C-alpha positions in Angstrom: 115.0 182.0 123.6 111.2 181.8 124.6 110.0 179.7 127.4 108.1 177.4 124.9 111.3 176.7 122.9 113.2 175.8 126.1 110.4 173.6 127.3 110.5 171.8 123.8 114.3 171.4 123.9 114.1 169.9 127.4 111.3 167.5 126.5 113.2 166.4 123.5 116.4 165.8 125.7 114.2 163.8 128.1 112.8 161.7 125.3 116.1 160.9 123.9 117.3 159.9 127.4 114.3 157.8 127.9 114.6 156.0 124.6 118.3 155.3 124.6 118.0 152.6 127.6 114.9 151.1 125.9 116.8 150.4 122.7 119.7 149.1 124.5 117.4 146.4 126.1 116.3 145.0 122.8 116.9 141.4 122.4 119.8 140.5 120.2 119.3 140.1 116.6 118.6 136.4 115.6 121.5 134.2 114.5 121.2 133.3 110.8 122.5 129.9 111.5 119.7 129.0 113.9 117.4 128.0 111.0 120.3 126.0 109.4 119.6 122.1 109.7 122.4 120.1 111.7 122.1 117.2 109.2 121.3 117.5 105.5 117.8 116.7 104.6 117.1 114.0 102.0 120.7 112.8 102.1 120.2 109.4 100.8 123.2 107.8 99.1 123.0 106.6 95.5 123.1 102.8 95.1 123.4 100.6 92.2 120.7 100.9 89.5 117.4 99.1 89.8 117.2 96.1 87.5 114.7 95.7 84.6 113.0 92.9 86.4 112.6 94.9 89.6 111.3 98.0 87.6 108.8 95.8 85.8 107.5 94.4 89.1 107.0 98.0 90.4 105.0 98.8 87.2 103.0 95.7 87.4 101.8 96.5 90.9 100.8 100.0 89.8 98.9 98.5 86.8 97.0 96.1 89.2 96.0 98.8 91.5 95.1 101.2 88.8 92.9 98.5 87.1 91.0 97.9 90.4 90.4 101.7 90.8 89.5 102.0 86.8 92.4 104.6 86.6 94.5 104.8 83.5 98.1 105.7 84.3 101.4 106.0 82.6 104.3 104.6 84.8 107.9 105.2 84.4 110.9 103.8 86.4 114.3 105.4 86.3 117.5 104.1 87.6 119.8 105.9 90.2 121.2 108.1 87.4 117.8 109.1 86.1 117.9 106.9 83.1 114.7 105.4 81.9 114.5 101.6 82.7 111.0 100.8 82.1 107.7 102.3 81.0 104.2 101.4 80.5 101.2 103.4 79.2 97.9 101.8 80.1 95.3 101.7 77.5 93.4 105.0 77.3 96.1 106.9 79.5 96.4 110.6 78.4 99.1 111.2 76.0 100.5 114.3 77.9 101.1 112.1 80.9 103.9 110.2 79.1 106.4 112.8 79.6 105.0 113.8 83.0 105.4 110.4 84.4 109.0 110.2 83.2 109.7 113.9 84.6 108.2 112.9 87.9 110.6 109.8 88.3 113.6 111.8 87.1 112.8 114.7 89.6 112.3 112.2 92.4 115.7 110.5 92.0 117.8 113.5 91.2 116.5 115.5 94.1 116.1 112.3 96.4 112.6 113.2 97.5 109.1 112.8 96.5 107.8 115.2 94.1 105.1 116.2 96.6 107.8 118.2 98.4 107.8 120.5 95.5 104.1 120.9 95.2 104.0 121.7 98.9 106.7 124.3 98.3 104.7 125.9 95.6 101.4 125.9 97.9 103.3 127.4 100.6 104.5 130.2 98.4 108.1 129.2 98.5 108.3 130.2 94.7 112.0 131.3 94.9 113.2 128.1 96.1 111.1 125.7 94.2 110.9 127.5 90.8 114.5 128.1 90.6 115.4 124.3 90.6 116.3 122.8 87.2 114.3 119.7 86.4 111.9 120.2 89.3 108.2 119.3 88.9 105.6 120.4 91.5 103.2 117.4 91.1 102.6 114.4 93.2 103.4 111.0 91.8 107.2 110.8 91.8 108.6 108.5 94.6 112.3 107.6 95.1 112.8 103.9 95.2 115.2 103.1 98.2 116.7 99.7 99.2 119.1 99.0 101.9 119.2 102.7 102.6 120.5 103.4 99.1 118.6 105.2 96.3 118.4 102.6 93.3 115.8 104.7 91.2 112.5 106.2 91.2 109.0 105.6 89.9 106.7 108.3 88.3 103.0 107.9 87.7 100.8 110.4 85.8 97.3 110.1 84.3 95.0 111.1 87.1 94.6 113.7 89.8 97.9 114.3 91.7 96.4 112.3 94.6 95.6 109.4 92.4 99.0 109.4 90.9 100.6 109.5 94.2 98.4 106.5 95.7 99.3 104.0 93.0 102.9 105.1 92.7 103.4 104.4 96.5 102.1 100.8 95.8 104.7 100.4 93.0 107.4 101.9 95.4 106.3 99.5 98.0 107.4 96.5 95.7 111.1 97.7 96.5 111.1 97.8 100.3 
């Protein structure tokens, strides 16, 4: 064997000896359970369904605020089972927003969270999570209605920009607290 080959084999041996202890000192692999929440997020128990009277009061608050701002809204209130309890379309509100307001309200109640959470998920490129959920809508303006720590329904508003829908929807939701 030539001197160059012996030297190359020796260098390879030294490299392997030096690399072995370095790989042994690598930090341990992360535990996949480290990212698992200790408590369930959005774990609000379902309660008795919202009454028609209370649903109409929430809608009236949205309509009053929307009129002040000259915004034309569609407002839907669903009960704790996702069933439509009350709906109002303000004069001149866009027709496409009728179904969107109902969809926002249903998504907010079945997933027990504001629909803004899904909008945020899409914006943060969490497509696999958000787009795989049945009945999800990634648009602000769906707000759960919680009373006494229990989910009694949800309100959905549509007709303006998502931020406008959210502003007036929160005013309607505030009538329940």
